[in-house]
C-alpha positions as CSV (number, residue, x, y, z in Angstrom):
1,M,132.8,18.3,117.7
2,A,132.3,19.3,121.3
3,T,129.6,21.7,120.2
4,T,127.8,18.9,118.3
5,F,128.0,16.5,121.3
6,S,126.7,19.2,123.7
7,S,123.8,20.1,121.4
8,R,122.8,16.4,121.1
9,R,122.9,16.0,124.9
10,L,120.6,19.0,125.5
11,E,118.3,17.8,122.8
12,N,118.1,14.3,124.4
13,I,117.3,15.8,127.8
14,R,114.6,17.9,126.3
15,R,113.0,14.9,124.6
16,N,113.1,12.8,127.7
17,Q,111.5,15.6,129.8
18,E,108.7,15.9,127.2
19,L,108.2,12.1,127.3
20,L,108.0,12.1,131.2
21,E,105.4,14.9,131.1
22,E,103.3,13.0,128.6
23,L,103.4,10.0,130.9
24,G,102.6,12.1,134.0
25,A,105.7,10.8,135.8
26,A,107.1,14.2,136.6
27,A,104.0,15.4,138.3
28,Q,103.8,12.2,140.3
29,A,107.4,12.6,141.5
30,K,106.7,16.2,142.5
31,V,103.7,15.0,144.6
32,I,105.8,12.3,146.3
33,Q,108.6,14.8,147.1
34,E,106.1,17.3,148.6
35,S,104.5,14.6,150.7
36,A,107.8,13.4,152.0
37,A,108.8,16.9,153.0
38,K,105.6,17.5,154.9
39,S,105.9,14.1,156.8
40,S,109.5,14.9,157.7
41,G,108.4,18.3,159.1
42,R,105.7,16.7,161.2
43,Q,108.1,14.3,162.8
44,Q,110.5,17.1,163.6
45,Q,107.8,19.1,165.3
46,R,106.4,16.1,167.3
47,K,107.4,16.3,171.0
48,P,107.4,13.3,173.3
49,I,104.5,12.9,175.7
50,K,105.8,13.2,179.2
51,R,104.2,11.9,182.4
52,T,104.2,14.6,185.1
53,R,105.2,13.8,188.6
54,N,103.9,15.6,191.6
55,E,106.3,18.0,193.3
56,P,107.0,17.4,197.0
57,L,104.0,18.6,199.0
58,G,103.8,20.7,202.1
59,R,102.4,19.4,205.4
60,N,98.9,20.6,204.8
61,S,98.7,20.5,201.0
62,Q,97.2,17.6,199.1
63,P,98.3,15.8,195.9
64,T,97.2,17.2,192.6
65,R,96.0,15.1,189.7
66,V,98.1,16.2,186.7
67,S,98.7,13.4,184.3
68,A,96.1,11.7,182.3
69,R,98.3,8.8,181.3
70,I,97.6,5.5,183.1
71,A,99.8,2.4,182.7
72,A,98.0,-0.1,180.5
73,A,100.2,-3.1,181.2
74,A,98.2,-6.3,181.3
75,V,100.2,-7.6,184.3
76,D,101.7,-5.3,186.9
77,P,104.6,-6.5,189.1
78,A,103.8,-7.2,192.7
79,Y,105.6,-5.1,195.2
80,D,106.1,-8.0,197.6
81,H,109.2,-10.1,197.2
82,D,107.2,-13.3,197.9
83,S,105.3,-12.9,194.7
84,A,108.2,-14.1,192.7
85,S,106.9,-17.7,192.9
86,S,104.0,-17.7,190.4
87,S,101.3,-20.3,190.1
88,E,101.6,-20.0,186.4
89,D,104.8,-22.1,186.5
90,S,102.8,-25.3,187.2
91,A,100.1,-26.8,185.1
92,P,96.6,-27.0,186.6
93,A,95.6,-30.4,187.9
94,P,93.0,-32.3,185.8
95,R,89.5,-32.0,187.1
96,K,87.9,-35.1,188.6
97,R,84.5,-36.1,187.4
98,Q,81.9,-35.6,190.1
99,K,79.5,-38.3,190.9
100,T,75.8,-37.5,190.8
101,A,74.2,-38.2,194.1
102,T,70.7,-37.7,195.4
103,R,70.8,-35.1,198.2
104,R,68.4,-35.2,201.1
105,P,66.8,-31.9,202.1
106,R,68.7,-30.3,205.0
107,K,67.1,-29.3,208.2
108,T,67.1,-25.5,208.9
109,V,69.0,-24.7,212.0
110,A,69.2,-21.2,213.4
111,K,72.8,-20.0,214.0
112,T,73.9,-17.4,216.5
113,A,76.3,-14.6,215.4
114,T,79.1,-16.4,217.4
115,Q,78.5,-19.7,215.6
116,T,78.5,-18.0,212.2
117,L,81.8,-16.2,212.9
118,A,83.4,-19.4,214.3
119,R,82.3,-21.4,211.2
120,S,83.7,-18.8,208.7
121,S,86.9,-17.8,210.4
122,G,87.7,-20.2,213.2
123,Y,87.4,-17.4,215.8
124,S,84.7,-17.0,218.3
125,E,83.0,-13.6,218.7
126,A,84.9,-13.0,222.0
127,E,88.2,-13.9,220.3
128,L,87.5,-11.5,217.4
129,D,86.6,-8.7,219.8
130,E,89.8,-9.3,221.7
131,L,91.8,-9.3,218.5
132,R,90.2,-6.1,217.3
133,A,91.1,-4.4,220.6
134,S,94.7,-5.6,220.5
135,W,95.3,-3.8,217.1
136,S,95.0,-0.4,218.7
137,A,95.9,-1.2,222.4
138,W,99.6,-1.1,221.9
139,Q,101.8,1.6,223.6
140,P,104.9,3.1,222.1
141,V,108.1,1.7,223.6
142,A,110.7,3.3,221.3
143,G,111.5,6.9,220.6
144,A,111.0,8.7,217.2
145,P,113.6,7.9,214.5
146,T,116.3,10.3,213.5
147,R,116.8,11.5,210.0
148,D,120.2,12.2,208.5
149,D,121.2,14.8,205.9
150,A,120.5,12.4,203.0
151,G,116.9,12.0,204.2
152,V,117.4,8.4,205.6
153,F,115.6,7.4,208.8
154,H,117.5,5.6,211.6
155,F,115.8,3.5,214.3
156,D,117.8,2.7,217.5
157,S,116.3,-0.7,217.8
158,H,116.9,-1.8,214.2
159,S,120.0,-0.3,212.6
160,D,119.4,-2.3,209.4
161,F,116.1,-0.7,208.7
162,T,116.8,2.5,206.8
163,P,113.8,3.8,204.8
164,N,113.9,7.4,203.4
165,K,110.2,8.1,203.2
166,S,108.0,8.5,206.3
167,P,104.4,7.2,206.4
168,A,103.0,10.7,206.2
169,E,105.1,11.4,203.1
170,L,103.8,8.3,201.4
171,L,100.2,9.3,202.1
172,R,100.7,12.9,201.0
173,E,102.7,12.1,197.9
174,G,100.2,9.5,196.7
175,A,100.3,5.7,197.3
176,F,98.4,2.5,197.0
177,G,95.9,4.0,194.5
178,G,94.2,5.9,197.3
179,S,92.6,2.7,198.6
180,Y,94.8,1.4,201.3
181,F,92.5,2.2,204.2
182,R,89.3,1.4,202.3
183,P,86.7,-0.9,204.1
184,L,88.4,-4.3,204.0
185,Y,86.7,-7.7,204.2
186,S,89.1,-10.3,205.7
187,K,88.3,-13.8,204.5
188,K,90.6,-15.1,207.2
189,L,88.7,-13.4,210.0
190,G,85.2,-13.2,208.4
191,I,84.8,-9.5,209.3
192,T,85.1,-6.1,207.7
193,I,87.7,-3.6,208.9
194,S,87.1,0.1,208.4
195,D,88.0,3.5,209.7
196,D,91.3,2.3,211.2
197,Y,93.1,5.1,209.5
198,L,91.7,7.3,212.3
199,E,94.4,5.9,214.7
200,L,97.0,7.7,212.7
201,P,98.3,11.1,213.9
202,K,95.9,13.7,212.3
203,S,98.9,15.7,211.1
204,W,99.6,12.8,208.7
205,Y,96.4,13.3,206.7
206,E,95.2,16.7,207.7
207,G,94.1,18.6,204.6
208,L,93.9,15.5,202.4
209,D,90.8,14.3,200.7
210,C,90.7,11.1,202.6
211,S,87.9,9.7,200.5
212,Y,90.2,9.8,197.5
213,Y,93.7,9.3,198.9
214,L,93.1,6.9,201.8
215,T,89.7,5.2,201.7
216,S,88.7,5.1,198.0
217,S,86.8,1.9,197.2
218,T,88.6,1.7,193.8
219,Y,92.3,1.8,193.0
220,D,93.1,4.9,190.9
221,P,96.6,5.0,189.4
222,E,96.2,8.8,189.2
223,A,96.2,9.0,193.0
224,N,99.8,7.6,193.0
225,K,102.9,9.8,192.9
226,F,104.1,8.3,189.6
227,K,100.6,7.9,188.0
228,V,100.9,4.2,187.4
229,A,99.3,1.1,188.8
230,C,101.5,-1.5,190.5
231,G,101.3,-4.2,193.1
232,Q,98.6,-6.6,194.4
233,S,95.6,-6.0,196.6
234,I,95.5,-6.6,200.4
235,E,93.1,-9.5,199.7
236,E,95.8,-11.1,197.5
237,W,98.4,-10.6,200.3
238,E,96.1,-12.3,202.7
239,A,95.5,-15.2,200.4
240,S,99.3,-15.6,199.9
241,G,99.8,-15.7,203.7
242,W,101.8,-12.4,203.9
243,I,99.6,-10.9,206.6
244,N,100.0,-11.6,210.3
245,H,96.5,-10.9,211.6
246,Q,97.6,-10.9,215.2
247,F,99.4,-7.5,214.6
248,D,98.4,-5.8,211.3
249,V,95.4,-6.9,209.4
250,R,96.3,-4.6,206.4
251,G,99.9,-5.7,206.1
252,W,103.2,-4.0,205.5
253,F,102.3,-0.3,205.4
254,Q,100.1,-0.5,208.5
255,W,103.0,-2.2,210.3
256,Y,105.3,0.6,209.2
257,C,102.9,3.3,210.4
258,R,102.9,1.7,213.9
259,F,106.6,0.9,214.0
260,F,107.4,4.5,213.0
261,Q,105.3,5.7,216.0
262,G,107.3,3.5,218.4
263,R,105.4,0.2,218.6
264,R,107.6,-3.0,218.7
265,C,106.2,-6.4,218.3
266,D,107.1,-10.0,217.3
267,D,106.4,-9.3,213.7
268,D,109.1,-6.7,213.3
269,E,111.9,-9.0,212.2
270,R,109.7,-10.5,209.4
271,Q,108.5,-7.2,208.1
272,I,112.0,-5.7,208.1
273,S,113.4,-8.7,206.3
274,R,110.7,-8.3,203.6
275,W,111.7,-4.6,203.3
276,K,115.4,-5.5,203.0
277,K,114.7,-8.0,200.2
278,C,112.6,-5.5,198.3
279,V,114.4,-2.1,198.7
280,G,117.2,-2.6,201.2
281,S,120.8,-2.0,200.1
282,T,120.7,-5.3,198.1
283,G,116.9,-5.4,197.6
284,R,115.8,-6.6,194.2
285,W,113.4,-3.8,193.3
286,R,116.1,-1.2,194.3
287,R,118.8,-3.0,192.3
288,M,116.6,-3.4,189.2
289,L,115.6,0.3,189.2
290,L,119.2,1.5,189.6
291,K,120.3,-0.8,186.8
292,K,117.7,0.8,184.6
293,Y,119.4,4.2,185.2
294,V,122.8,2.8,184.2
295,A,121.4,1.0,181.2
296,L,119.8,4.3,180.0
297,G,122.9,6.3,180.8
298,V,120.9,8.5,183.2
299,R,123.0,10.1,186.0
300,T,120.5,12.5,187.3
301,V,117.4,11.4,189.3
302,W,114.5,11.2,186.9
303,D,112.0,13.9,187.4
304,D,109.5,14.7,184.6
305,G,109.3,18.3,183.8
306,E,113.0,19.2,184.2
307,D,114.2,17.9,180.9
308,E,111.7,17.2,178.1
309,D,114.3,14.9,176.4
310,A,115.2,12.9,179.5
311,P,114.0,9.3,179.2
312,E,111.5,7.9,181.7
313,V,113.2,5.5,184.1
314,S,110.5,2.9,184.9
315,P,107.7,4.8,186.7
316,V,106.3,1.4,187.8
317,M,109.5,0.5,189.6
318,H,109.6,3.9,191.1
319,Q,106.1,3.6,192.4
320,T,106.8,0.1,193.7
321,C,109.8,1.3,195.7
322,H,107.8,4.3,196.9
323,H,105.2,1.9,198.4
324,W,108.1,0.3,200.4
325,A,109.2,3.7,201.8
326,F,112.2,4.1,199.5
327,E,112.9,6.6,196.8
328,V,116.0,7.0,194.6
329,T,117.8,10.1,195.6
330,Q,120.8,11.7,193.9
331,D,123.1,10.4,196.7
332,V,121.9,6.9,196.1
333,L,122.3,7.2,192.3
334,D,125.7,8.7,192.5
335,R,127.0,5.9,194.8
336,Y,125.5,3.3,192.5
337,W,127.3,4.7,189.5
338,K,130.6,4.7,191.4
339,T,130.4,1.4,193.3
340,G,127.5,-0.6,191.9
341,M,125.9,-0.7,195.4
């Protein structure tokens, strides 16, 4: 009985196999299995594309362009805390219909250079000359900052200002898309400012390609340390009222360069307050970046090239903090994991 059942079972299997072959189903299944196996192999062999960060540079070396990846985000976060209030939150006012009027031909009146400047900026030529001279006429009144073992700078006059990147390091490691000291037209003043990077100590930029890393007419993300674009232009800072032209026509970083060298002025408290709100101990960009580390479970400071499997921890936020003279160090990250501060 058992032999008869086994024989029938084998006979049924044989007939079913012949039927599948006649219909072509067996060959199709084989092709599908082979295709799936090849696809699985390709996925296992694929390696994640990594963005390469620049290694710390020596005093006279210059940044190298390594990565070809550029952030393609449509909107980049501004690295100024004041930019949180966006004009997108309010609807545009309806346009009023303009009345058509017959215009009379205007008389041509010759204008002097002083009249033109006064009309466009509200400053006379003499006032502009005096303002220009004041930007570089200051004398240092404070000594050089000290730096502790954790790399943090300390200024005797302002104990609450504790950046861990010097102006020279920011320039040498790559910042502001290489265009911070480009020729700048100020709508507020009606003049163009250029070559003011020459007031910096030569040791800060010696050996650098200044035309690419300091005065480039175009913002290049590849010139930045983290190879991404972030922030707003100086023109946008000026339009938003973040620049005090009496002291630093280019804004925050120019102020930091001069403060680092010992200048003290009436704009110090405002600029330090902005720094604290961005990357101070409770600054929003610093907090958001450290929270990213915790959310991703990363306990070691992110550095592409060390671990191919390590997740990227927001290169845009890293570059933003870098522009504000702060970089996440292992001490900072360890303390945040322990205390949340």
